[in-house]
N, CA, C and O atoms as CSV, one atom per row, in Angstrom:
chain,resi,resn,atom,element,x,y,z
A,1,MET,N,N,38.371,9.898,-57.507
A,1,MET,CA,C,38.637,9.649,-55.815
A,1,MET,C,C,38.475,11.191,-55.721
A,1,MET,O,O,38.838,12.123,-56.439
A,2,PRO,N,N,37.868,11.106,-54.688
A,2,PRO,CA,C,37.999,12.342,-54.428
A,2,PRO,C,C,39.480,12.642,-52.974
A,2,PRO,O,O,39.650,11.768,-52.124
A,3,ASP,N,N,40.299,13.872,-52.972
A,3,ASP,CA,C,41.016,14.059,-51.635
A,3,ASP,C,C,40.168,13.821,-50.598
A,3,ASP,O,O,38.947,13.927,-50.715
A,4,THR,N,N,40.845,13.437,-49.366
A,4,THR,CA,C,40.541,13.457,-48.411
A,4,THR,C,C,41.157,14.510,-47.770
A,4,THR,O,O,42.277,15.005,-47.894
A,5,LEU,N,N,39.941,14.835,-46.855
A,5,LEU,CA,C,40.830,16.367,-46.072
A,5,LEU,C,C,41.275,15.879,-44.466
A,5,LEU,O,O,40.593,15.005,-43.931
A,6,LEU,N,N,42.455,16.486,-43.721
A,6,LEU,CA,C,42.684,16.536,-42.460
A,6,LEU,C,C,43.238,17.770,-42.529
A,6,LEU,O,O,44.098,18.378,-43.166
A,7,ASP,N,N,42.101,18.007,-41.267
A,7,ASP,CA,C,42.301,19.705,-41.005
A,7,ASP,C,C,42.864,19.936,-39.699
A,7,ASP,O,O,42.339,20.004,-38.587
A,8,ALA,N,N,44.632,20.092,-40.283
A,8,ALA,CA,C,45.458,20.314,-38.950
A,8,ALA,C,C,45.844,21.589,-38.443
A,8,ALA,O,O,46.715,21.849,-37.614
A,9,ARG,N,N,45.052,22.365,-39.077
A,9,ARG,CA,C,45.127,24.042,-38.340
A,9,ARG,C,C,44.989,24.159,-36.842
A,9,ARG,O,O,44.114,23.747,-36.081
A,10,GLY,N,N,46.248,24.927,-36.607
A,10,GLY,CA,C,46.137,25.369,-34.948
A,10,GLY,C,C,47.253,24.209,-34.220
A,10,GLY,O,O,47.861,24.466,-33.182
A,11,LEU,N,N,47.394,22.849,-35.003
A,11,LEU,CA,C,48.320,22.199,-34.218
A,11,LEU,C,C,50.287,22.558,-34.428
A,11,LEU,O,O,50.848,23.169,-35.337
A,12,LYS,N,N,50.575,22.235,-33.831
A,12,LYS,CA,C,52.115,22.461,-33.778
A,12,LYS,C,C,52.617,21.183,-34.059
A,12,LYS,O,O,51.876,20.206,-33.959
A,13,CYS,N,N,53.978,21.059,-34.453
A,13,CYS,CA,C,54.639,20.295,-34.824
A,13,CYS,C,C,55.354,19.676,-33.049
A,13,CYS,O,O,55.998,20.241,-32.165
A,14,PRO,N,N,54.692,18.002,-33.260
A,14,PRO,CA,C,54.968,17.686,-34.913
A,14,PRO,C,C,53.368,16.566,-34.994
A,14,PRO,O,O,53.336,15.384,-35.335
A,15,LEU,N,N,52.152,17.476,-34.539
A,15,LEU,CA,C,51.270,16.402,-34.887
A,15,LEU,C,C,50.668,16.851,-35.815
A,15,LEU,O,O,49.533,16.395,-35.672
A,16,PRO,N,N,50.686,17.573,-36.856
A,16,PRO,CA,C,50.338,17.970,-38.264
A,16,PRO,C,C,51.203,16.626,-39.375
A,16,PRO,O,O,50.821,16.309,-40.501
A,17,VAL,N,N,52.049,16.218,-38.852
A,17,VAL,CA,C,53.300,15.208,-39.930
A,17,VAL,C,C,52.509,13.487,-39.019
A,17,VAL,O,O,52.429,12.409,-39.607
A,18,LEU,N,N,52.114,13.693,-37.761
A,18,LEU,CA,C,51.547,12.675,-37.069
A,18,LEU,C,C,50.170,12.334,-37.416
A,18,LEU,O,O,49.964,11.122,-37.488
A,19,ARG,N,N,49.380,12.941,-37.601
A,19,ARG,CA,C,48.185,13.207,-37.632
A,19,ARG,C,C,47.813,12.489,-39.260
A,19,ARG,O,O,47.022,11.581,-39.515
A,20,ALA,N,N,48.586,13.174,-40.075
A,20,ALA,CA,C,48.690,12.279,-41.487
A,20,ALA,C,C,49.237,11.089,-41.774
A,20,ALA,O,O,48.855,10.188,-42.520
A,21,ARG,N,N,50.207,11.201,-41.068
A,21,ARG,CA,C,50.515,9.125,-41.252
A,21,ARG,C,C,49.523,8.819,-40.743
A,21,ARG,O,O,49.111,7.804,-41.305
A,22,LYS,N,N,48.772,9.175,-39.845
A,22,LYS,CA,C,47.976,8.043,-39.126
A,22,LYS,C,C,46.117,8.103,-40.289
A,22,LYS,O,O,45.082,7.436,-40.310
A,23,ALA,N,N,46.672,9.325,-41.050
A,23,ALA,CA,C,44.991,9.210,-41.315
A,23,ALA,C,C,45.503,8.523,-42.861
A,23,ALA,O,O,44.729,7.971,-43.643
A,24,ILE,N,N,46.912,8.696,-43.070
A,24,ILE,CA,C,47.063,8.399,-44.527
A,24,ILE,C,C,47.124,6.807,-44.456
A,24,ILE,O,O,46.492,6.288,-45.377
A,25,GLN,N,N,47.831,5.764,-43.442
A,25,GLN,CA,C,47.508,4.412,-43.694
A,25,GLN,C,C,46.093,3.578,-43.797
A,25,GLN,O,O,46.042,2.406,-44.169
A,26,GLY,N,N,44.765,4.492,-43.349
A,26,GLY,CA,C,43.386,4.013,-43.397
A,26,GLY,C,C,42.945,4.273,-45.255
A,26,GLY,O,O,41.894,3.974,-45.822
A,27,LEU,N,N,44.243,4.951,-45.853
A,27,LEU,CA,C,43.780,5.294,-47.392
A,27,LEU,C,C,44.314,4.005,-48.280
A,27,LEU,O,O,45.281,3.368,-47.862
A,28,PRO,N,N,43.619,3.613,-49.597
A,28,PRO,CA,C,43.838,2.758,-50.425
A,28,PRO,C,C,44.756,3.671,-51.141
A,28,PRO,O,O,44.560,4.854,-51.420
A,29,PRO,N,N,46.331,2.552,-51.529
A,29,PRO,CA,C,47.443,2.890,-52.734
A,29,PRO,C,C,46.692,4.423,-53.626
A,29,PRO,O,O,45.493,4.613,-53.830
A,30,GLY,N,N,47.516,5.067,-53.905
A,30,GLY,CA,C,46.973,6.462,-54.997
A,30,GLY,C,C,46.119,7.510,-54.901
A,30,GLY,O,O,45.804,8.410,-55.680
A,31,ALA,N,N,45.686,7.108,-53.374
A,31,ALA,CA,C,44.928,8.104,-52.929
A,31,ALA,C,C,45.380,9.304,-52.010
A,31,ALA,O,O,46.376,9.157,-51.303
A,32,VAL,N,N,44.833,10.218,-52.005
A,32,VAL,CA,C,45.152,12.028,-52.304
A,32,VAL,C,C,44.978,12.014,-50.710
A,32,VAL,O,O,44.008,11.349,-50.345
A,33,LEU,N,N,45.951,12.797,-49.378
A,33,LEU,CA,C,45.474,13.158,-48.302
A,33,LEU,C,C,45.608,14.705,-48.476
A,33,LEU,O,O,46.766,15.077,-48.665
A,34,HIS,N,N,44.936,15.389,-48.458
A,34,HIS,CA,C,44.901,17.032,-48.541
A,34,HIS,C,C,44.901,17.674,-46.972
A,34,HIS,O,O,43.887,17.923,-46.319
A,35,ILE,N,N,45.887,17.817,-46.666
A,35,ILE,CA,C,45.775,18.936,-45.336
A,35,ILE,C,C,46.337,19.791,-45.195
A,35,ILE,O,O,47.395,20.053,-45.766
A,36,LEU,N,N,45.665,20.574,-44.244
A,36,LEU,CA,C,45.469,21.928,-44.018
A,36,LEU,C,C,46.498,22.428,-42.588
A,36,LEU,O,O,46.514,21.784,-41.539
A,37,ALA,N,N,47.002,23.212,-42.737
A,37,ALA,CA,C,48.248,23.551,-41.327
A,37,ALA,C,C,48.243,24.848,-41.558
A,37,ALA,O,O,48.049,25.521,-42.570
A,38,THR,N,N,48.661,25.265,-39.680
A,38,THR,CA,C,48.994,27.040,-40.131
A,38,THR,C,C,50.501,26.726,-39.567
A,38,THR,O,O,51.261,27.661,-39.819
A,39,ASP,N,N,51.078,25.712,-38.913
A,39,ASP,CA,C,52.611,25.740,-38.325
A,39,ASP,C,C,53.356,25.657,-39.605
A,39,ASP,O,O,53.303,24.720,-40.402
A,40,PRO,N,N,54.278,27.086,-39.744
A,40,PRO,CA,C,55.571,27.037,-40.950
A,40,PRO,C,C,56.396,25.859,-40.893
A,40,PRO,O,O,56.866,25.449,-41.954
A,41,GLY,N,N,56.668,25.197,-39.724
A,41,GLY,CA,C,57.471,23.888,-39.509
A,41,GLY,C,C,56.630,22.655,-40.531
A,41,GLY,O,O,57.467,22.011,-41.163
A,42,SER,N,N,55.803,22.399,-40.694
A,42,SER,CA,C,55.042,21.588,-41.159
A,42,SER,C,C,55.656,21.902,-42.780
A,42,SER,O,O,55.700,20.902,-43.497
A,43,VAL,N,N,55.961,22.747,-43.178
A,43,VAL,CA,C,56.449,22.773,-44.903
A,43,VAL,C,C,57.756,21.653,-45.249
A,43,VAL,O,O,57.780,20.860,-46.190
A,44,ARG,N,N,58.799,21.844,-44.210
A,44,ARG,CA,C,60.013,20.760,-44.005
A,44,ARG,C,C,59.566,19.658,-43.870
A,44,ARG,O,O,59.847,18.628,-44.482
A,45,ASP,N,N,58.290,19.975,-42.430
A,45,ASP,CA,C,58.064,18.583,-42.085
A,45,ASP,C,C,57.348,17.587,-43.109
A,45,ASP,O,O,57.588,16.384,-43.005
A,46,PHE,N,N,56.669,17.951,-43.877
A,46,PHE,CA,C,55.974,17.305,-44.890
A,46,PHE,C,C,56.936,16.635,-46.201
A,46,PHE,O,O,56.831,15.528,-46.729
A,47,GLN,N,N,57.763,17.599,-46.453
A,47,GLN,CA,C,59.022,17.153,-47.139
A,47,GLN,C,C,59.741,16.061,-46.824
A,47,GLN,O,O,59.841,15.012,-47.460
A,48,ALA,N,N,60.296,16.411,-45.675
A,48,ALA,CA,C,60.852,15.183,-45.078
A,48,ALA,C,C,59.907,13.785,-44.491
A,48,ALA,O,O,60.164,12.585,-44.581
A,49,PHE,N,N,59.397,14.092,-44.220
A,49,PHE,CA,C,57.634,12.948,-44.591
A,49,PHE,C,C,57.624,11.833,-45.671
A,49,PHE,O,O,57.605,10.602,-45.644
A,50,CYS,N,N,57.644,12.752,-46.595
A,50,CYS,CA,C,57.191,11.854,-48.129
A,50,CYS,C,C,58.648,11.277,-48.354
A,50,CYS,O,O,58.814,10.251,-49.014
A,51,ALA,N,N,59.824,12.057,-47.714
A,51,ALA,CA,C,61.028,11.668,-48.556
A,51,ALA,C,C,61.074,9.979,-48.064
A,51,ALA,O,O,61.420,8.984,-48.701
A,52,ALA,N,N,60.597,10.124,-46.730
A,52,ALA,CA,C,61.081,8.718,-45.577
A,52,ALA,C,C,59.885,7.642,-45.771
A,52,ALA,O,O,59.834,6.482,-45.361
A,53,THR,N,N,59.236,8.149,-46.287
A,53,THR,CA,C,58.028,7.201,-46.651
A,53,THR,C,C,57.498,6.714,-47.876
A,53,THR,O,O,56.670,5.823,-48.063
A,54,GLY,N,N,58.406,7.800,-49.081
A,54,GLY,CA,C,58.024,6.813,-50.544
A,54,GLY,C,C,56.801,7.696,-50.795
A,54,GLY,O,O,56.870,7.901,-52.007
A,55,HIS,N,N,55.719,8.335,-50.335
A,55,HIS,CA,C,54.366,8.964,-50.265
A,55,HIS,C,C,55.465,10.096,-51.579
A,55,HIS,O,O,56.641,10.267,-51.901
A,56,ALA,N,N,54.120,10.578,-51.917
A,56,ALA,CA,C,54.418,11.711,-53.215
A,56,ALA,C,C,53.601,13.164,-52.621
A,56,ALA,O,O,52.423,13.120,-52.266
A,57,LEU,N,N,54.561,14.635,-52.573
A,57,LEU,CA,C,54.082,15.391,-52.250
A,57,LEU,C,C,53.797,16.145,-53.882
A,57,LEU,O,O,54.500,16.719,-54.714
A,58,VAL,N,N,52.674,15.845,-53.784
A,58,VAL,CA,C,51.797,16.241,-55.178
A,58,VAL,C,C,51.423,18.177,-55.204
A,58,VAL,O,O,51.169,18.716,-56.282
A,59,GLU,N,N,51.444,18.793,-54.206
A,59,GLU,CA,C,51.324,19.790,-54.493
A,59,GLU,C,C,51.601,20.125,-52.752
A,59,GLU,O,O,51.556,19.324,-51.819
A,60,GLN,N,N,51.898,21.614,-52.730
A,60,GLN,CA,C,52.548,22.163,-51.417
A,60,GLN,C,C,52.311,23.955,-51.874
A,60,GLN,O,O,53.048,24.484,-52.706
A,61,THR,N,N,51.328,24.616,-51.266
A,61,THR,CA,C,50.961,25.873,-51.366
A,61,THR,C,C,50.973,26.579,-50.010
A,61,THR,O,O,51.356,26.013,-48.986
A,62,GLU,N,N,50.662,27.481,-50.038
A,62,GLU,CA,C,50.982,28.445,-48.875
A,62,GLU,C,C,50.440,30.050,-49.230
A,62,GLU,O,O,50.902,30.670,-50.188
A,63,GLN,N,N,49.266,30.689,-48.202
A,63,GLN,CA,C,48.435,31.694,-48.569
A,63,GLN,C,C,48.400,32.156,-47.471
A,63,GLN,O,O,48.519,31.265,-46.631
A,64,GLY,N,N,48.244,33.559,-46.869
A,64,GLY,CA,C,48.197,33.980,-45.857
A,64,GLY,C,C,48.510,33.751,-44.252
A,64,GLY,O,O,48.030,34.279,-43.249
A,65,GLY,N,N,49.770,32.487,-44.482
A,65,GLY,CA,C,49.969,31.815,-43.521
A,65,GLY,C,C,49.250,30.277,-43.527
A,65,GLY,O,O,49.749,29.287,-42.992
A,66,ALA,N,N,48.652,30.291,-43.866
A,66,ALA,CA,C,47.942,29.294,-43.879
A,66,ALA,C,C,48.655,28.204,-45.339
A,66,ALA,O,O,48.809,28.455,-46.535
A,67,TYR,N,N,48.900,27.158,-44.628
A,67,TYR,CA,C,49.430,26.153,-45.803
A,67,TYR,C,C,48.605,24.526,-46.482
A,67,TYR,O,O,48.397,23.765,-45.537
A,68,SER,N,N,48.320,24.156,-47.326
A,68,SER,CA,C,47.730,23.404,-47.690
A,68,SER,C,C,49.230,22.449,-48.555
A,68,SER,O,O,50.084,22.976,-49.268
A,69,PHE,N,N,49.152,21.310,-48.266
A,69,PHE,CA,C,49.980,19.639,-48.514
A,69,PHE,C,C,48.644,18.960,-49.732
A,69,PHE,O,O,47.493,19.394,-49.746
A,70,ARG,N,N,49.185,17.792,-50.705
A,70,ARG,CA,C,48.239,17.127,-50.958
A,70,ARG,C,C,49.729,15.672,-51.296
A,70,ARG,O,O,50.802,15.740,-51.895
A,71,VAL,N,N,49.256,14.905,-50.799
A,71,VAL,CA,C,50.412,14.078,-50.599
A,71,VAL,C,C,49.504,12.320,-51.090
A,71,VAL,O,O,48.501,11.884,-50.524
A,72,GLN,N,N,50.218,11.676,-52.196
A,72,GLN,CA,C,49.954,10.737,-52.974
A,72,GLN,C,C,49.939,9.681,-52.305
A,72,GLN,O,O,51.050,9.728,-51.778
A,73,LYS,N,N,49.337,8.514,-51.860
A,73,LYS,CA,C,49.819,7.668,-51.075
A,73,LYS,C,C,50.861,6.876,-52.060
A,73,LYS,O,O,50.762,7.222,-53.237
A,74,ALA,N,N,51.777,5.941,-51.798
A,74,ALA,CA,C,52.736,5.275,-52.422
A,74,ALA,C,C,51.655,4.208,-52.721
A,74,ALA,O,O,50.726,3.801,-52.023
A,75,ARG,N,N,52.175,3.782,-54.335
A,75,ARG,CA,C,51.371,2.331,-54.557
A,75,ARG,C,C,52.031,0.889,-54.297
A,75,ARG,O,O,51.372,-0.134,-54.485
């Protein structure tokens, strides 16, 4: 199953996490949501989001001020 992409670049906290929460609700268990963001605060926000919801943060990268997160929906 391919990742579902959420482009949250240019959005400030807490919008990337709020949009991700809404997007992941519509996905089946085990699906992966790939989020692109530019807000440096999104790093700790997505770590906290996954800890609170039980979803898995399977990948987190940063390159040139752009952040990429892959969150797998809890089963």
